[in-house]
Every structure is written in structure tokens, then in C-alpha cells.
C-alpha atoms as one frame of an Amber mdcrd trajectory, in Angstrom:
protein
 -20.011  -8.149   6.546 -18.662  -9.858   3.475 -15.258  -8.610   2.393 -15.037
  -8.312  -1.393 -11.650  -7.963  -3.035 -13.284  -7.078  -6.347 -16.756  -6.304
  -7.598 -18.301  -9.706  -8.229 -20.034  -9.484 -11.625 -19.779  -7.695 -14.943
 -16.776  -6.301 -16.792 -14.478  -4.034 -14.763 -14.489  -0.513 -16.171 -12.083
   0.871 -13.543  -9.042  -1.015 -12.230  -6.853   0.398  -9.452  -3.556  -1.291
  -8.527  -1.367  -0.382  -5.549  -2.586   3.230  -5.544  -0.655   5.511  -3.193
  -1.108   9.265  -2.995   1.097  11.292  -0.675   0.876  14.958   0.208   4.286
  15.621   1.700   4.690  13.082   4.483   0.954  12.351   4.683  -0.395   9.386
   2.711  -4.009  10.042   1.733  -4.194   6.728  -0.160  -2.232   3.721   1.070
  -2.088   0.942  -1.477  -5.641   0.818  -2.853  -6.402  -2.245  -4.997  -9.866
  -2.514  -6.523 -11.897  -3.311  -9.616 -15.240  -1.681 -10.311 -17.932  -3.029
 -12.602 -19.347  -1.169 -15.576 -22.949  -0.012 -15.355 -23.036  -0.082 -11.551
 -23.742   2.468  -8.833 -20.792   2.545  -6.391 -21.134   4.557  -3.158 -17.904
   5.428  -1.353 -18.211   5.904   2.401 -15.950   6.662   5.333 -15.037   9.284
   7.900 -13.443  12.606   7.024  -9.843  11.991   5.985 -10.510   8.399   4.903
  -9.295   9.124   1.367 -12.644   9.223  -0.449 -12.228  12.525  -2.256  -8.578
  11.803  -3.060  -9.586   8.510  -4.672 -12.295  10.264  -6.703  -9.859  12.982
  -7.817  -7.331  10.311  -8.800  -9.947   8.576 -10.936 -10.760  11.932 -12.526
  -7.102  12.498 -13.352  -6.851  15.481 -11.018  -4.600  13.862  -8.398  -1.573
  12.153  -9.931  -0.652   8.950  -8.046   2.583   8.886  -6.100   2.729   5.177
  -6.901   0.403   2.650  -8.464  -1.787   2.649 -11.560  -5.342   3.475 -12.596
  -7.012   2.054 -15.704 -10.319   3.533 -16.921 -11.745   1.884 -20.013  -8.253
   0.396 -20.426  -6.756   3.914 -20.584  -5.030   6.153 -18.081  -7.306   8.792
 -16.479  -5.922  11.610 -18.639  -6.687   9.781 -21.889 -10.126   8.707 -20.609
 -11.155  12.180 -19.435 -13.799  12.697 -22.136 -15.568   9.559 -20.940 -15.697
  10.871 -17.359 -17.951  13.487 -15.769 -16.688  14.944 -12.486 -18.727  16.861
  -9.944 -16.520  18.322  -7.221 -17.702  19.396  -3.784 -17.322  23.055  -4.914
 -19.708  23.727  -7.814 -16.968  24.735 -10.315 -19.515  27.135 -11.881 -19.053
  30.788 -12.807 -21.228  32.794 -10.421 -21.628  35.813 -12.708 -23.084  33.678
 -15.546 -26.549  32.179 -15.881 -27.005  28.419 -16.026 -27.206  28.398 -19.814
 -24.165  30.646 -20.116 -22.202  28.275 -17.872 -23.168  25.245 -19.918 -22.480
  26.980 -23.234 -18.958  27.661 -21.983 -18.365  24.064 -20.894 -19.991  22.782
 -24.092 -17.261  24.477 -26.111 -14.616  22.726 -24.002 -16.199  19.366 -24.843
 -16.980  20.198 -28.481 -20.703  19.916 -27.778 -22.426  22.055 -30.403 -25.708
  23.973 -30.169 -27.953  24.902 -27.268 -30.191  21.843 -27.457 -27.939  19.616
 -25.328 -27.461  22.388 -22.745 -31.218  22.878 -22.496 -31.756  19.115 -22.290
 -29.452  18.547 -19.332 -30.719  21.632 -17.463 -34.264  20.316 -17.744 -33.050
  16.818 -16.803 -31.825  18.109 -13.425 -35.112  19.949 -12.799 -34.113  23.527
 -13.694 -35.359  26.011 -16.273 -32.905  26.833 -19.078 -34.640  30.195 -19.552
 -33.745  31.330 -16.046 -31.546  34.413 -16.573 -30.511  34.801 -12.937 -26.740
  34.485 -12.338 -25.723  31.191 -10.751 -24.310  33.181  -7.821 -27.917  33.936
  -6.844 -29.014  30.305  -6.953 -29.942  28.394  -3.806 -27.521  25.657  -2.760
 -29.865  23.004  -4.111 -30.055  24.757  -7.481 -26.260  25.080  -7.598 -25.864
  21.355  -6.957 -28.333  20.550  -9.715 -26.497  22.859 -12.123 -23.170  21.326
 -11.143 -24.623  17.900 -11.965 -25.842  19.258 -15.314 -22.289  20.403 -16.055
 -20.932  16.930 -15.199 -23.341  15.095 -17.539 -23.238  17.658 -20.363 -20.913
  15.633 -22.604 -22.776  12.367 -21.947 -19.899  10.594 -20.158 -19.852   6.846
 -19.529 -18.602   7.325 -15.950 -19.791   9.843 -13.356 -17.654  10.799 -10.336
 -19.716  12.800  -7.841 -18.324  14.260  -4.613 -21.028  15.033  -2.026 -23.739
  15.807  -4.606 -26.441  16.066  -1.909 -24.549  18.474   0.359 -26.895  21.186
   1.757 -29.697  20.000  -0.542 -33.230  19.622   0.861 -34.559  16.067   1.122
 -37.037  16.417  -1.752 -34.393  17.756  -4.150 -31.889  15.131  -3.026 -34.371
  12.340  -3.739 -35.047  13.782  -7.182 -31.296  13.788  -7.859 -31.061  10.176
  -6.682 -33.861   9.248  -9.100 -32.010  10.940 -11.946 -28.786   9.090 -11.102
 -30.652   5.794 -10.797 -32.100   6.341 -14.277 -28.645   7.033 -15.706 -27.278
   3.874 -14.071 -30.169   1.909 -15.541 -29.182   3.274 -18.967 -25.705   1.792
 -18.522 -23.629   4.566 -16.958 -21.171   3.771 -14.176 -21.606   6.037 -11.171
 -19.364   6.738  -8.184 -20.753   8.850  -5.356 -18.842  10.035  -2.302 -21.361
  10.963   0.380 -22.048  11.215   4.093 -25.762  10.689   3.321 -25.658   7.015
   2.423 -29.252   6.376   3.550 -30.477   8.299   0.491 -28.961   5.598  -1.717
 -30.090   2.522   0.172 -31.987   0.309  -2.232 -30.516   2.201  -5.193 -26.759
   1.603  -4.994 -25.257  -1.628  -6.266 -22.512  -1.588  -3.638 -21.180   0.404
  -0.717 -17.405   0.821  -0.568 -16.002   1.609   2.879 -12.719   3.492   3.211
 -10.597   3.999   6.304  -7.138   5.567   6.644  -6.552   5.647   2.896  -7.588
   2.064   2.188 -10.705   0.203   1.088 -11.633  -1.907   4.093 -14.946  -3.416
   2.996 -17.440  -3.654   0.134 -21.053  -4.630   0.749 -24.214  -5.036  -1.318
 -26.382  -3.438   1.366 -25.781  -0.478   3.619 -24.244  -1.815   6.819 -22.630
  -0.282   9.894 -19.240   1.396   9.498 -16.649  -1.419   9.596 -14.360   0.839
  11.628 -16.833   0.376  14.473 -16.810  -3.424  14.234 -14.908  -3.823  17.469
 -17.637  -2.027  19.403 -20.483  -4.253  18.290
């Protein structure tokens, strides 16, 4: 595999320097240095505990670095938050509300006015904005779609998605991949943490491998886990 210190083309939209994140005596991130291109689809891979979610949360401004810096659109993550859409592993939706009620609530937080944008993004993820059922009664696939709708509601330039295909049937997952591919083709920068990398083969621009809190490899095509290199 070819080791890439930085993404090779385009203008970096995210720059990470010497990023360390400790939880007590445990270091979840151990000196991450990386640049990521604008308008690209970056897939972050690695075993459980590799630091993937912590890196995503740091980019979203939800995990403050112990040391090191993050620049997003030449701003710190807090100042760039309106340009970022974040989809956590939990849905972050209100179960007692319908899909439209959820998005109306989040629309107010982002100063998005009117129902038209809420309806647009619900339809974009393959759901019906007229569905009055509470989100708590949605299937897991429907919840993931609605969580994605919440993340794209304010039309962010950067999407940070943590396990968006978790417990989603193959057909729905492929539809979500198609939606993300379309958004990348429109110029959005997308980061996806997933254990289902095969879904994104032929779609992603690069695969970023993490191990023990560090980026250990970056490849243009899906390749075997570099942590297993010694066994091949």
C-alpha cells in the first residue's frame, strides 16, 4: 500500500496538526497529522478503539483536543460549526416527535426558516414528510435516514458521519451511499466512519486507516487492513 502523508490533490479543507486526545491516562488520539481535500469522500477505517469516532468528534468540535490543532475552512471547529453536519452513532433525534417535528426544531437552531427545507431533506433521504408517526416507532433504517436528514438540514459544506449504515438493510444502505455520492459530486466534503467499507468501494476518494490513535495509511482503493500486514 502507498503511504500518503497528505491527500494528494485539491485544496485542503481540514488540517490536523499533532492532535492528541486523552481521557484520563488513556490516549484515544496520539499525534494525528493530516490534511483532507475539499470536495472529497474520505472513509475512516480501523478496529474498535482505533480512534475513529474520537477524531470525528474532534472535527465536529465535540471533543476538545488535549494538544494539537484543527483547522476547518481556516477556522477552529467551534467557529466552523455551521459549515459542518454531524451524524453521531446514536440518532440524536427526539423519539416522541415526528420526523417533521424533529427537523422543525433543529431548523430553528440553524436559523432555517419555513417547512420547505425540512420537507426537501426528508424526501431526499427517501422518507415521507407527512408521516405523523413518532420517530421512536421508526425502524432502524428509517431512524438512520432521518438522522442523515438532520445532519444535512442546514446545507453544510462538510459532513461527518459515524456509522451511518449501522443496522440498515443492504438496499437502504446503497440508497444512502448514492445520496452521499451525489452530495460529494456537488462539492461537499464527506467523512464516513464505518465497519462496512465494501459499501463505499468505487465511491470513496480515499480510505484512511487508523490504528491505536494514529493514521497509519491512506489508500485510493479499499485494501486489506494495514495492521494485518505482517501476516500477509
